[in-house]
C-alpha positions as CSV (number, residue, x, y, z in Angstrom):
1,M,-78.4,122.0,-104.1
2,K,-75.5,119.4,-102.7
3,K,-74.5,116.8,-104.8
4,I,-74.4,113.6,-102.5
5,A,-73.0,110.3,-104.1
6,V,-73.3,106.8,-102.6
7,F,-70.7,103.9,-103.4
8,T,-71.7,100.1,-103.3
9,G,-70.0,97.7,-103.8
10,T,-71.5,94.7,-102.2
11,R,-75.0,93.2,-101.5
12,A,-74.5,93.6,-97.7
13,E,-73.7,96.8,-98.2
14,Y,-76.6,97.9,-100.4
15,G,-79.2,96.2,-98.1
16,L,-77.6,98.3,-95.4
17,L,-77.8,101.8,-97.7
18,Y,-81.3,101.7,-99.2
19,W,-82.9,104.0,-96.7
20,L,-80.3,106.2,-96.7
21,I,-80.6,106.3,-100.4
22,K,-84.1,106.5,-100.7
23,D,-83.8,109.1,-98.0
24,I,-81.1,111.1,-100.3
25,Q,-83.3,110.8,-103.6
26,S,-86.6,112.0,-102.3
27,D,-85.2,115.3,-100.5
28,N,-85.4,118.4,-102.4
29,D,-82.2,120.1,-101.0
30,L,-79.8,116.5,-102.5
31,K,-79.2,115.2,-105.4
32,L,-78.2,111.6,-105.1
33,Q,-75.2,110.0,-107.5
34,L,-75.3,106.3,-107.1
35,L,-71.2,104.7,-107.8
36,V,-71.7,100.7,-108.3
37,S,-69.2,98.5,-108.6
38,G,-67.6,95.3,-107.2
39,A,-69.3,92.1,-106.6
40,H,-72.6,94.1,-107.8
41,L,-71.5,93.7,-111.1
42,S,-70.4,90.2,-111.3
43,P,-72.2,87.5,-113.0
44,E,-70.8,85.1,-110.4
45,F,-71.8,86.6,-107.4
46,G,-75.5,87.6,-109.1
47,N,-75.2,90.6,-110.9
48,T,-76.8,92.4,-108.1
49,Y,-76.4,96.2,-110.1
50,T,-80.2,94.9,-111.3
51,Q,-81.5,94.7,-107.8
52,I,-80.7,98.5,-107.4
53,E,-82.3,99.7,-110.8
54,Q,-85.4,97.5,-109.6
55,D,-85.6,99.1,-106.4
56,G,-85.7,102.3,-108.8
57,F,-82.4,104.0,-108.5
58,T,-80.8,105.3,-111.5
59,I,-76.8,104.3,-111.4
60,D,-74.4,107.0,-112.5
61,E,-71.5,105.0,-112.7
62,K,-70.8,101.4,-113.2
63,I,-67.1,101.1,-112.4
64,E,-65.8,97.4,-113.3
65,I,-62.6,96.4,-110.7
66,L,-63.2,92.9,-110.2
67,L,-60.9,90.2,-111.6
68,S,-61.5,86.4,-112.0
69,S,-59.2,85.4,-109.2
70,D,-59.6,84.0,-105.6
71,T,-56.3,85.3,-104.9
72,A,-55.3,87.7,-102.1
73,V,-52.8,88.7,-105.3
74,G,-56.1,89.6,-107.2
75,V,-57.8,91.6,-104.7
76,A,-55.1,93.9,-104.8
77,K,-55.2,94.4,-108.0
78,S,-58.6,95.4,-108.1
79,M,-58.0,97.7,-105.6
80,G,-55.6,99.3,-108.0
81,L,-58.3,98.6,-110.9
82,G,-60.7,100.6,-108.6
83,V,-58.6,103.5,-108.2
84,L,-58.3,104.1,-112.0
85,G,-62.5,103.7,-112.3
86,F,-63.2,106.0,-109.3
87,T,-61.0,109.3,-110.4
88,D,-62.9,108.8,-114.2
89,A,-65.9,108.4,-112.3
90,L,-65.6,110.9,-109.3
91,N,-64.1,113.8,-111.8
92,R,-67.0,113.1,-114.0
93,L,-69.4,113.5,-111.4
94,Q,-68.1,116.3,-108.9
95,P,-70.3,115.1,-106.2
96,D,-69.3,117.5,-102.6
97,A,-69.7,114.3,-100.6
98,L,-69.1,110.7,-101.0
99,V,-70.7,108.4,-98.6
100,I,-69.0,105.2,-97.9
101,L,-70.1,102.5,-95.7
102,G,-67.7,99.8,-93.8
103,D,-64.2,98.0,-94.3
104,R,-64.3,96.2,-98.2
105,F,-61.1,97.2,-100.1
106,E,-63.7,98.3,-103.0
107,A,-64.7,101.2,-100.5
108,L,-61.0,101.7,-99.9
109,A,-60.3,102.3,-103.2
110,A,-63.1,104.8,-103.4
111,A,-62.0,106.8,-100.1
112,Q,-58.2,107.0,-101.0
113,T,-59.8,108.8,-104.8
114,A,-61.9,111.1,-103.2
115,M,-59.6,112.5,-100.6
116,I,-57.5,112.8,-103.0
117,L,-59.4,114.7,-105.6
118,R,-60.7,116.6,-102.2
119,I,-63.8,115.1,-101.7
120,P,-65.1,114.8,-98.3
121,V,-65.6,111.2,-97.3
122,V,-68.4,110.5,-95.2
123,H,-68.1,107.1,-93.6
124,L,-70.6,105.3,-91.6
125,H,-69.8,102.3,-89.2
126,G,-66.1,103.3,-88.1
127,G,-64.6,102.6,-85.2
128,E,-65.3,98.7,-85.1
129,I,-63.3,95.9,-84.5
130,T,-63.7,92.4,-86.8
131,E,-59.7,91.3,-85.9
132,G,-60.3,88.2,-88.0
133,A,-60.3,90.1,-91.4
134,Y,-57.8,92.6,-93.5
135,D,-61.6,94.4,-93.4
136,D,-60.3,95.9,-89.9
137,A,-56.9,97.3,-91.2
138,I,-58.8,98.9,-94.3
139,R,-62.4,100.0,-91.9
140,H,-59.6,102.3,-89.6
141,A,-58.1,103.3,-92.9
142,I,-60.8,104.6,-94.7
143,T,-61.7,106.6,-91.1
144,K,-58.5,108.5,-91.1
145,L,-59.3,109.3,-95.2
146,S,-62.7,110.7,-94.4
147,Y,-64.0,114.0,-92.6
148,I,-67.3,112.8,-91.1
149,H,-68.2,109.4,-89.2
150,C,-71.3,108.0,-88.4
151,T,-70.7,104.9,-86.1
152,S,-72.8,102.7,-84.7
153,T,-71.8,103.0,-80.7
154,D,-70.6,104.9,-78.1
155,E,-67.5,102.5,-78.1
156,S,-66.7,102.6,-81.6
157,R,-67.0,106.8,-81.6
158,N,-64.7,106.9,-78.8
159,R,-62.7,104.6,-81.1
160,V,-62.6,107.2,-83.6
161,I,-61.6,109.6,-81.9
162,Q,-58.5,107.6,-80.3
163,L,-57.5,107.5,-84.0
164,G,-56.9,110.8,-84.3
165,E,-60.8,112.3,-85.1
166,T,-62.2,116.3,-83.9
167,P,-65.2,114.2,-81.4
168,S,-67.3,117.3,-83.3
169,R,-67.2,115.3,-86.6
170,V,-67.6,111.7,-85.1
171,K,-71.5,111.3,-84.2
172,N,-73.1,107.8,-82.6
173,V,-76.3,107.4,-85.2
174,G,-76.6,103.5,-84.6
175,A,-76.4,101.0,-86.9
176,I,-78.2,102.1,-90.3
177,G,-79.4,98.6,-91.4
178,L,-81.8,98.5,-88.1
179,D,-83.6,101.8,-89.9
180,H,-85.5,98.3,-92.0
181,L,-87.1,97.4,-88.7
182,S,-89.6,100.2,-88.7
183,R,-89.2,101.0,-92.5
184,S,-89.6,97.7,-94.6
185,H,-91.9,95.5,-95.3
186,F,-91.3,91.5,-94.3
187,M,-92.5,88.8,-96.3
188,T,-94.3,86.0,-94.5
189,V,-93.0,82.2,-94.5
190,A,-95.5,81.5,-98.0
191,E,-94.6,84.8,-99.7
192,L,-90.5,83.9,-99.2
193,S,-91.3,80.5,-100.3
194,K,-93.0,81.8,-103.3
195,S,-90.2,84.4,-103.8
196,L,-87.7,81.8,-103.8
197,S,-89.1,79.0,-105.8
198,F,-88.9,76.8,-102.8
199,S,-91.1,75.6,-100.5
200,L,-90.6,76.1,-96.7
201,T,-92.5,73.5,-95.2
202,K,-90.3,73.1,-91.9
203,P,-88.1,75.2,-89.4
204,F,-85.3,76.4,-91.2
205,L,-81.6,77.8,-90.8
206,L,-80.1,80.8,-92.9
207,V,-76.1,80.6,-93.3
208,T,-73.8,82.6,-94.7
209,Y,-70.2,82.3,-94.2
210,H,-67.3,84.8,-95.4
211,P,-64.0,83.6,-95.7
212,V,-61.7,84.5,-93.3
213,T,-58.5,86.6,-94.2
214,L,-56.2,87.1,-91.6
215,A,-56.7,84.3,-88.8
216,D,-55.4,80.9,-89.7
217,E,-58.9,79.2,-91.0
218,E,-58.9,77.9,-94.0
219,P,-62.3,78.6,-96.0
220,V,-62.9,75.1,-97.3
221,I,-62.2,72.9,-94.2
222,S,-64.0,75.7,-92.0
223,F,-67.0,75.4,-94.5
224,Q,-67.1,71.8,-94.7
225,E,-67.0,71.5,-90.9
226,L,-70.0,74.0,-91.1
227,L,-71.7,71.9,-93.6
228,D,-71.0,68.3,-91.7
229,S,-73.0,70.3,-88.4
230,L,-76.1,71.1,-90.2
231,D,-76.3,67.2,-91.6
232,E,-77.0,67.0,-87.5
233,F,-80.0,68.7,-88.2
234,P,-81.8,67.1,-90.6
235,E,-85.5,68.1,-89.6
236,F,-84.4,71.8,-90.5
237,Q,-84.5,73.1,-93.7
238,V,-81.7,75.6,-94.8
239,I,-81.5,78.6,-97.1
240,L,-77.4,78.9,-98.0
241,T,-76.4,82.4,-99.3
242,Y,-72.7,82.3,-101.3
243,P,-69.5,84.4,-99.6
244,N,-68.5,87.7,-100.5
245,A,-65.7,88.0,-103.2
246,D,-62.2,88.3,-100.5
247,D,-60.0,86.1,-101.9
248,G,-60.7,82.3,-100.9
249,G,-64.7,83.2,-101.1
250,R,-64.9,81.1,-104.5
251,S,-63.4,78.3,-103.1
252,I,-66.0,77.7,-100.9
253,I,-69.0,78.2,-103.7
254,P,-68.6,74.7,-105.3
255,L,-69.1,72.9,-101.8
256,L,-72.1,75.3,-101.4
257,E,-73.8,74.2,-104.7
258,N,-73.1,70.5,-104.1
259,Y,-74.6,70.6,-101.3
260,A,-78.0,72.0,-101.8
261,K,-77.6,69.6,-105.7
262,T,-77.5,66.4,-103.0
263,N,-80.3,67.7,-100.6
264,P,-82.9,69.6,-103.4
265,K,-85.9,69.4,-100.8
266,R,-84.4,70.3,-97.7
267,V,-81.5,72.8,-99.3
268,L,-81.8,76.2,-101.4
269,A,-78.2,78.3,-102.2
270,I,-78.9,81.4,-104.0
271,P,-76.1,84.1,-104.5
272,S,-77.7,86.7,-103.3
273,L,-81.9,86.9,-101.6
274,G,-81.8,90.9,-102.0
275,Q,-82.1,92.7,-98.1
276,T,-85.9,92.4,-98.1
277,R,-86.1,88.5,-98.7
278,Y,-82.7,88.9,-96.3
279,L,-84.3,90.1,-93.2
280,S,-87.6,88.2,-93.6
281,A,-85.7,85.4,-93.8
282,V,-83.7,86.4,-91.0
283,K,-87.5,86.7,-89.1
284,H,-88.6,83.5,-90.2
285,S,-85.6,81.4,-89.3
286,A,-84.7,79.0,-86.5
287,A,-81.1,80.8,-86.1
288,V,-78.7,82.4,-88.2
289,I,-75.4,80.7,-88.8
290,G,-72.1,81.8,-90.7
291,N,-69.7,84.6,-89.9
292,S,-71.9,87.8,-91.8
293,S,-71.3,91.1,-89.8
294,S,-75.0,91.1,-89.7
295,G,-75.6,88.7,-87.7
296,I,-73.6,90.2,-85.1
297,I,-75.4,94.1,-85.4
298,E,-79.0,93.1,-87.0
299,V,-80.3,89.8,-86.1
300,P,-80.3,90.1,-82.7
301,S,-83.4,92.7,-82.9
302,F,-85.4,90.0,-84.5
303,D,-84.6,87.9,-81.1
304,I,-83.2,85.2,-83.3
305,A,-79.7,83.5,-82.2
306,T,-76.7,83.8,-84.5
307,I,-74.3,81.4,-84.3
308,N,-70.9,83.2,-85.2
309,I,-68.5,81.0,-86.4
310,G,-64.4,81.7,-86.5
311,M,-62.8,84.4,-86.0
312,R,-63.7,86.9,-88.3
313,Q,-66.3,88.7,-86.5
314,K,-63.5,88.6,-83.3
315,G,-63.8,92.4,-81.4
316,R,-67.0,93.4,-82.3
317,L,-69.7,94.2,-79.8
318,S,-72.8,91.7,-79.7
319,A,-75.9,91.2,-78.1
320,K,-76.2,87.8,-76.0
321,S,-78.2,86.4,-78.6
322,V,-74.3,85.6,-80.1
323,I,-73.6,82.3,-79.5
324,H,-69.8,82.1,-80.3
325,C,-68.5,78.9,-82.0
326,E,-64.9,77.9,-82.8
327,P,-65.2,76.5,-86.7
328,I,-65.0,72.9,-85.5
329,K,-67.9,70.0,-86.1
330,K,-68.6,70.0,-82.6
331,D,-68.7,73.1,-81.2
332,I,-70.9,74.3,-84.2
333,V,-73.4,71.0,-83.2
334,E,-73.8,72.1,-79.4
335,A,-73.5,76.0,-80.8
336,I,-76.7,75.7,-82.6
337,D,-78.6,73.2,-80.7
338,L,-78.4,76.5,-77.9
339,G,-79.6,78.9,-80.6
340,I,-82.8,77.1,-82.0
341,N,-83.7,76.2,-78.0
342,K,-83.2,79.7,-77.5
343,A,-81.1,78.6,-74.4
344,Y,-79.1,82.0,-74.3
345,K,-82.3,83.8,-72.3
346,S,-84.6,83.8,-69.9
347,N,-88.3,83.1,-71.6
348,D,-89.5,86.6,-71.0
349,E,-85.7,88.5,-71.6
350,I,-85.7,91.3,-74.1
351,I,-82.6,90.7,-75.9
352,F,-81.5,94.4,-75.7
353,N,-79.4,95.5,-79.1
354,P,-76.3,97.7,-78.4
355,Y,-76.0,99.5,-81.8
356,G,-79.2,101.4,-81.7
357,Q,-82.9,101.9,-82.6
358,G,-83.2,102.1,-86.2
359,D,-83.7,105.9,-86.9
360,A,-80.1,106.2,-88.4
361,S,-80.9,107.7,-92.2
362,G,-82.4,110.7,-90.7
363,Q,-79.9,111.6,-88.6
364,I,-77.4,111.1,-91.4
365,I,-79.0,113.2,-93.9
366,T,-79.4,116.4,-91.3
367,L,-75.2,115.7,-91.3
368,L,-75.1,115.7,-95.2
369,K,-77.4,119.3,-95.4
370,E,-74.9,120.9,-92.5
371,L,-72.0,119.5,-94.3
372,S,-69.2,122.3,-94.1
373,V,-65.9,121.3,-95.2
374,S,-62.9,123.2,-93.9
375,P,-59.7,122.4,-96.3
376,L,-57.3,121.1,-93.3
377,K,-58.2,118.8,-91.1
378,S,-55.9,118.4,-87.7
379,F,-55.2,115.7,-85.5
380,Y,-57.4,115.7,-81.9
381,N,-54.8,114.7,-79.5
382,L,-56.2,113.2,-76.6
383,N,-55.4,114.3,-73.1
384,V,-53.4,111.3,-72.1
385,E,-50.6,111.3,-69.4
386,T,-47.6,110.3,-69.8
């Protein structure tokens, strides 16, 4: 029986990995080992590890790494703590492979540790582009530390190969978060309201804004522009989720909480919705607003508009329903107006989502079962004329 460790450090990443974790857990040929770290273990970000436990999973290792800091120095130190903690955890667990999704700094610490310990890394969502965040460089770094690659598009697969990875070890399985479309139960508006203890009596907007860590987009200023834009749509209620734990994220939280406090019947601020409530909120929302990758990858499948603000997701392949705008009130208001009126499409048009059909987990399970690792990983050279 192969021991498959899965790493998660944030609520969003766990939500995407849910069905894969479930499938590993229920497979007779695989043994699940769950490593939980980062914002999951922080009261400030909702102690979301409790949701993992409520979903019926056993957490094999909790690795505390997150400092109560809002600076790049704090993030860098957290990565150092991560290497120390992940070394002990992985040495105890001795997995046959470690599954890592995406581009978070916590994930980089886990990946570099696994590489040194000669534990093959199976990387999901490599080869994508997000030029406005240091996540972009982290994602490509994890690619080079990984052995098997499960990408979300053919374009991403080609980039991973361009980085020198052997084509036979790179498979386009689609975006794993789309598995929820065919496998998850979505709440009704009434069920969602009851779960949130917040009465959703009007059309609502779902908002998630994260700090931009590379581009010149100061989080507090940009987020205030977003809040001012929401004031132009008083007929809509608003669900605001907290930002992630990147440097600058904590500076947004007081603005978010104050906005909800001054508009208690119209605005709900919540640290984490959890995947079921989040996707249910997407399904019933008038538009999804902010700069989360979910707005690019999962939301288009619901035929809901995404208002993608600023530079964080620059370069990521996007569907026609994703409306890009600058982080200034005038542009955001115009984009929201286009989105809520579905002006991005004709009445009968079906929006094409380039990230797959929602069958990624089964493909990844097959790869894990067939995994055979060579001690050496050769660099794959493209045939390029000089």
